[in-house]
Structures are given as structure tokens and as C-alpha cells.
N, C-alpha and C positions, 0 to 999 in steps of 0.2 A: 286722915293718913292713907287709908286704903284707896280713896279716890285719887290721891296724888300719885301713889305707886302704880295704879292701873293706867293713869294718863302717861306716866313715864314709860311704861312697858309698850303702850301703843305707839309712842313716839319712836322708841328704839326699833320696833317692828317696821315702821315706815322707813326709817333710815336704812335698816338692813335690806329691805326690798329694793330701795333706791340704789344701794351699793351693788346688789346682785344684778339688777338691770344694767347698771353702768359697767359692771365687770363683763357681763355677756356682750354688751354692745362694744365694749373695748376690745374684747377678743375677736369679735366679728370684724371690726375695723382693722385690727392688727393682722388677722388672717387674710383679709382682702389685700392689705398692703404687702404682706409677705408674698402673696400669690403673684404680685407684679414683678418680683425680683426673679430673674432667670434661674439663679442657682437654687431657688427654693421650689422649683417646679418638680412634680413627681418624676423620679428617675426613669428614663427609658433606656434599656440596654441596647447598645449599637449591635448590628449584626456581627457575629464572630467571623473573622476572616479565616479561610481554610489554612491549615498548617502548611508550611513549605513542603512541596512535593505531594500534597494530598490528592490533587487532581491527577498527577501522574500515577499515583498508586492505584486510583480507581481505573485508570486507563490500562495500565500494564496487567493488572489482575483480570481484566476483561479481554485482553488480547487486542486492544485497539491502539492506534497511534497516539502518542503523547507529545506535548510541546517540549522542545529541547531544554529551555530554562527550567521547566518543571521537573524534567528527568534529572537534570543535574542536582536540583535540590533534593529529590528523592534519594539519589545515590549517596549524597553527603549524609543525609539523615540515617539511611540504613547502614552505611559504613560505620558511623558512630555507634549505632545500636548494637551491631554484631561485635564491635570491639568491647563494649560494656557487657554484652550478654552473648558470648560465643556459642552457647547452647540453644539459641533461638532459631530453630529450623525454618520457621516461617519467614523471618527477616532475611535469612540467607537466600531463600528461594526468591523473594521479592527483589533482592539486590541482583541476583543473577539475571532475572528477566529484564530488569531495568538496564543492565549492561547490554543485553541482546538488542533491546530497542535503540539504545544509544548508538551501538555499532551499525545497526541497519540504517538509521537516519543520517549518520555522518559518513558512511562508507569507510569507517575506521575499524578494520578487522582486529585491531589490537584490543578491542573490547571483548572479543569472544573468548580468549583464554581466561580473562578475569571472570566472565560469566560462567564458564565451565567450572572453574575452581569454586565459585560461590554455590553453584547448584549441586556439585558433588559433596561439598561440605554439608549442605542441607540434608542430602541423602545419607550421609554418614551419621549425622546427629539423629535423624529420624529415618531409619531404613525401611520401615514398614508404613504403608498407607500415606505416603507423602505425595499426594496428587499434584500439589503446586510445583514441586521440584521436577516431577516427571513431565508435566506440561512445559516447564521451562526448558528441559533438555530437548524436547521435541521442537520447540520454537528455535532453539539454538542450532540444532541440526538443519532445520529448514533454511535458516539464515546463511549457513555455510554451504548450502546446496548439497548436503549429505542426506538425501531423501530416504535411503535405506535405514539409516540410523533413526531418522525422524519417524519413520513408520514403526520401528521397534519401540521407541519411547512412547509414541502416541498410543499404540495398542495397549501397552502396559498401563498407561494412565486411564484408558477407557475401562479396563478391567476393574479398576477401583470404584467405579460408579458410572453406569451407563446413562444416568440422568444428570450428570455434570456436563452442562452444555459446553463449557470452556475446553473440554477434552477433544471436541470434534474438529474445530478449525485447523489446528496443526496437523491432524491426521489427514484431513482433506488435502492440504497443501502437499503432504508427503505422497499420497496416492497420485496426485496430479503430476508431480515431478517424476514419478516412476512410470508414467504413462498408463496407469490403471484408472481409466476414466469412469468405468462402471462402478468401481469401488468408491471413487470420489462422489459420484452422484448418489449412490446408495447411502453413504455416510451423511451427505447433505440432507437427504430426505429424513433421516433419523433426527438430525439437528433441527430441522424445521418443525418436526412434531413436538420438540421440547420447548422451543423458544422462538420469539420473533424479536425485532429490534434492529438498530442500526448495524451492530457488529455482525449479526446473522445475515442481514441483507447484503452486506459487503462480501461475505463469504459466498453467498449464493450467486452474486454477480460474476465472480471469477469462474465459477463452475459453468454458468450459462454461456459465458463468453467462449470458453474452451469447447463447448458443444456446438457452437455456431448460432446460439440463440441471442443475437445482439440486441434485439428489441427488449427481451426480458432482462438482459444484463443492464441495459441503460435504465430501465424502470427501477430495478433493484437499487442501483447506485443513487438514483434520484431520491428514493425513499430513505436510503441510508443517510444521505447528506441532510435531508430535512429533519431526521430524528437524532442526528449526532449531538452528543452532550457538550463537546468542547470544540473550539475553533480548529485545533490541529487535526482532530478526527474528521470534522466536516471537510477540511481542506484536502485530506487524503482521499476521500470519496470523490470530491470534485476533480482531483487530478486523474483518477482512474476513469471517470466519465469523459474527461478530455482525451485520454488515450483511446477510448472507444470511438469518439468522434474523429480523431485523427485516422484511425484504422479504416474508417469508411470514407475518408477523403473530405469530410465536412470541416474545412479549415476555419471558417468564421466561428462555428460552435466550439471547436477545439480550443481556439485562442481565447474565447470568452471564458471557458471553464478553467483553463490554465491560469489565466489572470485572476479570476475570482479566488482560486486556491492560494495564490501567492499573497493576495490582499489579506486573506484570513490568517495565513501562517507564512511569514517571510522566510522561514527556514524550510519551506516546501521545495526542495531543490529538484525533485523529479518534475514538478510543474514548470520550473524555470527551464529545464532542459526541453520539456515539451513545447514551451514557447519558442525556444530556439529552432526546433524542428519545424514548427508551424510557420513561423515568420520567414524562414528560408524558403518554404514552399510558396509563400505569398510574394516573394521577391524583395522582402524587406531585409536585405542581407546584413547591413550594419547592425540593426537591432537583433537579428538572429545570433550573430557572433557575440554580441554583448551578453545576451541571455545565456548562451552556453558557457561563456567565461565565468559569469557569476555562479552558475551551478557548479562548475568544476572547481572553482576556488574554495567553496565551502564543503563540497561533497565530491571529492575526486574519484568518481566512479569510472572504471574502465569502459563501460558502455558509452558514457557521455563523451569520453576522449575519442572513442572510435567514431561516433557520429560527427563530432566537430572536425576530426581529421578528414573524414570523407567530404564534409562540406568545403573545407579548404581545398581539397583535391579537385572538387568539381569547379572551383573558381580558378584553378590553375596555380594555386599557391602551394607548391610541392614542399617547400622547406617548412612552412607553417604546419602542413599536414604531418610531416615527419616528427615534429616536436610533439604533437598530440599522440602519435603512435608510440613514441618513446615513453611518454607519460603512461600510456596504457600498460606497457610492459612493466614499468616500475611499480605501478599500483597493483598489478596482478602478483608480482613477487612479494610485495608487502602483505597482500591478502593471504597468500599461501602460508606466510609465517604465522598468521592468525588462524590457520585451519580452514580458510575459505577456498572453495573450489571455483576458480575462474576459467576452467578448461573450455567451457562453451564459448565464451567471448573470445578467448585466445584462439580457438579453432576457427571461428568466423573471421577473425582478423588475418590469420595466416593464410586462409584460403584465397582471399582477395588481395592482400597486401604483403604477403610474405612467401612462405614455402608451402604449397598445397600438400606436399607429402607429409610435412610436419603436422599440418591441419588434420589429415586423415588419421595419423597415429593418435593424436590427442583425442579426436572425436570418437574413434573406435573404442578407446578405453572408457570414455565418458558414456558411450552407449551401453557398455557392459555394466556400468555402475547405475545409471538411471536413464532408462530408455523412454523418455518423453518425446513428444512430437517436435519440440524445439531442437533437440539433439538429432532426431531423424532428418529433419530438413537441413541442418548444418552439415551433417555427415554426408548426405547426398550431394550437396553443393561442393563440398571439398573433394569428393571422389570425382565429380565432373571436372573440376579444375585440375585434378591430377591425371585426367585422361581416361578414367574408368566409367564410361557413361552407362554401361549395362547395370552395374551394381548401384550406381548413383540413382538410376530411375527407381530401383526398388525402394530406396530410402525416402526419396521425395514423394513417392506414392503413399507411403505410410503417413507422411505429414499432411497430405491433401485429400486422401480417400477416406470418406466417412466410415467405410466398412472396417478400416484399420484404426479408427479412433481420431482421425484428423478432421474433426468437425469445424475447427476454427476457420473463419473467413479471413485469410491473410494474403495481401498482395505480394509480399516477398516470397511466400511459399509457392504461389501460382507462377510467379515469374521464374523461379528456379526450375520448376517442372517444365515450363514451356521452353526454356532455353536448352535444357537437356534433351527434350524431345526434338527440338529443331536440329541439334547436333546429330541425332540418330535418324534423321530424315523422316520423322513422324510428323508430317506437315500439318495434318488436320488437328490432332490433339495439341500440337505446339501452338498453332494459331489460337485455338480455343483458350488455352491456359494463359497465353500472353494477353489476349483481349480481356480475360477475366481479371488479371492482375491490375490492368489499367482501369478497368471498370470499378473494381473495389476501391482503389485509391490511386488516382492518377499522379500522385506526388510522393509515392512511398519511399523513394531514395533519390538523392541528387545525382548519384552516379549510375544507378541501374535503370531509371526511367528512360533516359535517352537510348540506352542499349535495347530496351524492350521495344521502343518505337522503331529503331533501325531493324531489329529482327522481324517485326511484323511487316515492315515495308519489303524486306527481302522475301518473305514468305508469299506475299501477294495474296491472290484469292479474294473471296467475298469480304467486304468491309464489315466491321463490327456494327451490328444494328442496335441503336439505342433502345432502351426499354420504353414503350409508349407511356404517356402520362395516364395514370389511373390503373396501369397494369401492376399486379402485385409482384414485388421482388421475390427472389428465392428465399430471402430471410422471412418475408411475410408468410409465404406458403409453408415453410418449415414450422414457424411458430404456430400458425393456425392448425396445422395437422397435429402438432404435439399437444396443443390444448384440447383438441377433440378426443384424443386418446387418454386423457387423464381420467 
């Protein structure tokens, strides 16, 4: 009996081992089979898409351009948030800055009262240490060309923390608008000690351009475009690089940069207007008119209307020009309702196409508010058109004389000074400045360039000598000297 029981136990053990092996093998086969079915593969989480408006939030809080669709999404999201949480000071500040950026990009000053209301609500909810709202108020004032207010808000923001780099760019813009170029450069130096990157390089480029350092400005914009985080930001830097190329008369480079900007961001209307300006200089008139019309249709900026009107006028299309000039007046009135200051462009328009005495009144008042070199040049030209050449020369000298802060290399500024000097029988300096205007940019204006050439022909005297190949330009000499003094 014992032997039979032992034999039965051994048999049960063998059957158990066979079942275990079969079970393990079966699991292996089943596991292998399951692995062949796609829905049984280990789960891999897809990348999480950014929330609507997230990219715009990153942009506006860093003070860089944002894409219009992203801005619209951010505004919708923050409007809903402040309705649900009216005590959220941060969201009110973000909403205000988003309105500022939307107004700037669309040339719709109706955004600015909404921006001001949002930013003041943020300051009411959090009256102390609200740096984001103070930055926003400075940005809003700059957008409205109220540079004195921008300086006040910007300096208040800076007092909350000198190491907050985002406080510096609005303050630099304010100092520039007020003609305080030393303060702008000093503030830029402090910013560069704190931070590098695309946004800072973009700010630096503007300061370098205003000081006449075009080589450094172009290099900074190239670096900014290469480091930009989003297409809209990169497009903005390319557009500004195109403006620099246009200012020095490099039409092919300007057009390339403007076109690249529009490819990256089809809402980059400043680049489309730049294409219009450049195509007109290249003699591609139909394309130029189309580019201007597209820009104005989506961003009806008074400056674009003035440029297109002057292009029509140069083509002998007086009625079409008047349509654009009427649009300029209408848009300026709309801007004024939103708190925007268009006195500079209105003064420039009145000086050449309206009543020069009205231009002088407008621009004198503007000079009292914000005495930058743009206003100095415009006021000087308006005074000339109104018959007061002696005072006119004083103001255009401010705009072109580096001792007075006018370091920017500008063909229109040199042209204005040369024409005033010619009227005052100052032949030698008149010839020099008219030659300089055409040397800087031989295409700077479809109306003014022929007049500059006529004036030079009337002055006679020695012809303008081209700069020999390999000879450093004035810009090169200035840049080299500045680098050696660092």
C-alpha cells in the first residue's frame, strides 16, 4: 500500500510540474500574442499642447511681440478669469498688457482704454508692489506716445526691483521718446548687465540705431532673430532689420528681410508696408501699391496712409492721394479718441500737404511734450515750409548734429537740413547735406529725391565723390572708435 501511495504521489508531482510548465508557456504565448495588438502596447503619453494663449502669455510678460491669434485667445481666457475672480490682480495686469499689444499690432487705439481700465483695476486690487501693472502702464503710455507718463510709470516700476529686467525696456523707450539719449544708453547698459537674449538684443538694436551705430544695430537684430522663441517675435526682428537695410538704401536686402518676416507672420503689417516702400523704389509700382493696400486694410496706420498717398502723388494720381490723406485724418481722429498721440505724423502731413502754419502749431506743442529728434526734424521742416528758415535751421541741426543727440543716420533729416541751408544761401553746407542724403539712401522718398537732385544741380560746384572701394565708411569709423573706447 505504501508503495502504491508513493507511486501515485510521484505521478501527481509529474502532472503538477507539466501543468506549471504548460501554464508558464501559455502565459508566454499569450503575452507575446497580446504584445502584437496595438491597444495592448505600453501607453505613451502624447505631448501636451499648450493651453490657448499660453504662447502669448509668455510673450507679453517678456515684452516681446505675440501672434494675433494667440493674443485673442489670451484675452478671451483672461477676461473669463477676471470675471470669475475679480480680485486677481495678476490676471488684470496680463489682460491690460495683452490689450496694449493687440492695439499696437492692429493700429486700433480702441484697445488702449480697455488696457488702461484693466491695469488700473490691477493697481486698485493690489496697490503696493504691483510691478506687472506698473510695467503695463509704462508700455501703454509708450504705445500712446505719452513718453513723460511712460517715464514716470517706468521709474516707479524700476524702484520695486532694480534686478527685474522687464522694467528696463519700457523705460528705455520713454527716454528715447523724450530725447534723453544718454539716459537711454545708461539704462541699456544696466539691462545688458542683468540679462541677454532675444528681447534684450532687440532693445539694444534700437538704442544703437538711434546713436548711429548701424553695424551694431544690425548685428543685434540678427542675434535677436536667431534666438527668438516664436515666429511672431522673429518676424518682428526681421522687419526691423529690413528697416535698417532700407535706411541705408540696400533695397535687395530690405526686400528679402521684409518678405521673410511676412512668411513667418502674415499679420506682420509693418513688413508689408516696408515691402511697398522698397518695391516702389525698385520700380515695381503695381506690387508696391498692392503691398501698401494689404497693410492698410488690416492695420490702418496713419503713417502707411501718408506713405501710400505720397507714392500716388509721385505717380500723378492726385485723387487717389487725397483718398489716403483723408484716411490719415480719419485714423488720427480715431486714435485721439483712444488716447493716442498722432501729432507728429499729422504735423509732417500738414507741412507738405496741408497748412504749414498748422503744422508748426502742432509740432511746437509736441516738442514741449516730448523733445525727441523725430519731432525736432519735423518741426524744423514745418518752420521752413512756413517761411521761418532761421528757426528751422536750429531744429534740424538738433536732429542731425551728434553734439545735440542726433546721431541717427537719416536721409530725410539730411535732406531737410540741406534744403533749408540752400534757401539761406549756405551753399557749401547745403551741398554737403544734400549729397549726404542721397549717399545714405538714394531712394528715401518718391517725392523728395527728385527735389534733392534738382537742388544739387542748381547749387553746382564740385560733384559728390564716391567712397573708394575698401575705404571705411563713416559708420565703420564710428563703430571702430567706439569699440576701442570700451
